N, C-alpha and C positions, 0 to 999 in steps of 0.2 A: 153430634160431637165428634164422629168419625165419618166424613163423609167420605176417603177412602172403599168401593165398593167389593163387599162379599157376594161371592158364588152361593155358597154355604155359610155365613159367619153363624157361629155357635160356640158355649160354652165359656160364658164371660166369666172369669175370676178377679177381684179386684185383689192387687198383691201392693198389702201397705207397703211394704219395706220400698218398693218402687216407688211408690204414688202411681202405680198406673192398672191400666185394663189389661191384662190377655187372656185373647183368646182364639178360639181356628177358623182358619178358612176350611172345611174338610174337602170340597171338591178341588179347593186351590193346591192342596198337600202344603199349608203352610199355618204356621204358630206364629201368631202376633202379639203385639205390647204394643199398646197405645200411651204414650205419658202424659197425665193430667196435668203437666206441667209446659213442656215445650210443644204441646198437642200433635206429634210427631208420631208415626207409626212405624216400629220396625217390626220385620220378619223372618223367621228362619225356613228355607221351604224341605221337606222331608219325602222323602221315596214314594207314600204310599198316602191314599184318605188321611187325614190326622181326627180323632173325633171329639178329643178330651184332652183339656190339660188339669195339672193340679199343681199347687204349690209343696217343695219338698222342705223339709225343714233346713236341711244341710245347704242349701240352695237352689236354684234350677227348680227341673219340671220335672214331675213323670206326666208321661202321653200313653195315647194308645191310637195305633196306626196300624192301619190294614186289621191284620187278627192279632197283632202285639202287644205288648208292654212293655215302654224303652222309659230310657229318661233321658231328659236333655239336656245338657249343657249349653245355659245360655250366649256363654261368651265365648267358648270353641265351637259353636252349632253344631256340635258332635252329640250323633242320637247312639243310644247304646241299650240294644235288647236285651230284654230278662228275659221273655218269654213270650213265644209262641204260641198261639192253641187252634181250636178248631181247624185245622190244615185239610181234613177230609168237605170241609166244606167252602169250596172255591168261591162261592157266590158272598158268603159273609164278609161283614166287617163290624169292628165294633161301632159302638157310637157312644153318648152319653155315659161321665163319669164324675165321681167325687167322692174325695177324702169322707172317711168316718170322724168320728167325734174320740175315736182310739189309735186314727191317723194308720189307718186303713183305706185302701184305695177299692171303692167298688166301679166298676164298670162292666157293659152289657152290650150285647149281637143283635144284629140284623143280618136278614137276609138282601142285597141289594136289588133293582128291579134289572132283569133280566133285557135281553135286545128287543125280547119280545115284547116290553113292556108287562111284561109278568113278576111277582114275588112269590117266590116259597114263603108256603105259611108256616109259619113255627118252628123256627129254623133256629130264633136266636135263644142267649142264655144271659144270665148274669154271673158276673163274678166275681170275688174280693179275695185282689193281692196284699199278704198282710206283708209287713215292716221286713220277715225274713226271705222276701219276696217267695211265697209259694203261692200258692193261689188255692180256692177252692172254688166250687160251681154252686150257686145258689137259686136259683131257678130255672127249670128249662122249658123246653115249649113256648117262647116270649117269639110275636112277630117282629118290634121294633121294642125294645129295651129303651127308652130316657128320661126324663127325669126323677133324678131322685133328691132325698134330703131327708133329714133324720131331728126328731120333735127335740124340743127345748129340753124336756128331761130323760134325751136319749132310753128312751124306754118302747116308741114307734119311727120306725122306717118308715118313707112314704117313697113311691115307686112309680111310672108311668110304662104302660106298654100302650104303644100311639093307636096299633089301630084296632086296643077295645075299647078307645075312647074314654077311658077313665085311669083314675087318679085309687090307687091302693094304698091302703097301710098292712104294715105287717112288726107284729112283737118282732123286738130285735134286743137282743143280748151284748150288752157294752163289752163285759168282759170277753163273749167269745167273737162276738159278730156275725154269728148266726142269726137265720130272721125265718119266720113262722108269723103259720096261723092269718093267711090274706083272708082281708074285708076290703069292701065299696065304700072308700070315701065317696067321688064324686063319679060323675055320668056329662059328659061334657053335652051340650045343647046343640042343637043344630047349625045354628048359627057362629055357634064357636067354634067351629069345625074340629081339628084334630089337634089333641095336647102334647107338648114337643118338653122344654125344657122348665126346670119348674124351683123356686125359691124358697124360705124361710125365712120371717121376721120375727121379730122379741116379742113380740104377743102371738106365738106359735102358728100364727098363720100361712097358709101357701099361697103361693105365685107360679100361676100356672102360663106358662106362655101359650098362644094360640096361632099355629102355622092355617096359613092361608085365612082366619080367621080376625087377624088384621086388629089381634089385643094381646093383653096381660088380663087375668081374671086373678080377683082373689077371693079362696075360698075357706072356709071356716072347717076345720077337720075333727074339728067335735061335732057339728050340725049337719055336715054334708050341705051347708048353702055357699052357693056367690054371695058374696058381701060387697064385689067392687068390680069394676071392670073399665080399664082404661084402653081406651081406641089409640093404634099408632097410624103413622102416615105411610103403610104397604102392606101389603096384606102377608107376607110371609115371613110373619115374627115366629124367631126359634127359642131363644131361650132370654134368661136375664138373672142381675146377682146384684145387690145391693154393692154400694160401695161407696166412697169420696171420704168428705171428711163427716169420724160418725157411724159412716154408713148408713147415712141419711138419704142417699141418691140412689134410682135404681138404672140398671144401664140391662139395654135389649137390644139383642143382634136381629139381624135379620139377614135375609137371601133372595138374589136374583133370579137364582136358579129353576127352571121350572114353570119361568112366567113364560108366552111364548112374545113374538119383536111387538105385536099391535096392546099388549098389556103393560110391557117394558115397557111403551112408547108414552103410560100415563101411569107412571107408577115412577117418577124419577126420582124418588128416596130408598129403590129397592132394593139389600144390600147393606145400607148403609146400619149404623150404629147409632143409638139414640138413649139419652140421660133424659127420667123423668123427676122433678123434684116436686117438691109440696104432699107430699102422700100422707106427711104425717104420722110416718109409724119408719122404724128404723129397721135393719137387716144386722145380721151379726156375722163376726171374721169367718173366712175360711180357715176350715182344718188344713193342718200339714200331713205329709205324707209325711211319716216316720222312720225313713230309712233314706 
């Protein structure tokens, strides 16, 4: 549905009030919005890699860019920094983020690959930004903090650390926002490659985007079984969300960064955004950051 190619399309969010898909292109340093009505993409450029975007209750967005939490006013294109973290880790940046059922923004960090092609291990963390703009650290020593969501009864938090090739579940206290007691839900098979973004459907099943696996997979967190695979026409599938009328459509982002010229020539759809219909299951609306 979006032919405008993204270097690293990520973090799709359906914004019902705009009838639009909001997402980021991390490496192009842009927050984008595709209108389902006009089919046009608008974007706002920012001054660092922008890795996640979420809806604000009062309008506009909360974003993570570089190692900062910030607000983005779409109309004025103004970015207001809330807080900067991890200034002692110059190679780190934020990665994926999402708002919890109580209006708090969870987002995690990762170490970038350096010029030598080496990534420092266990440098990432997971943080929660509260509506009063205070921040707590929830997890430490992560490699690439990535996809996240909450169970329908709000008692479980799901999280991906990509280099562990696994989806984990934590007990979650909706009143305090605290997480505890990690357990393994699913370990990806070799052909599925690396887990990236994730969302949940109305049946409580998880959908995981498989970067370099060219697919999204549906997992039953109760049994730990993969129950469905949807293959897409390009390998670097990064994230997914439900949206559209009644949240019956799935939107899937992809990337072309990381593909060499020979591969790119064979991958004309790399970096585009796809819509999957006919899944037979719907998603749930996004939560709003309560500030």
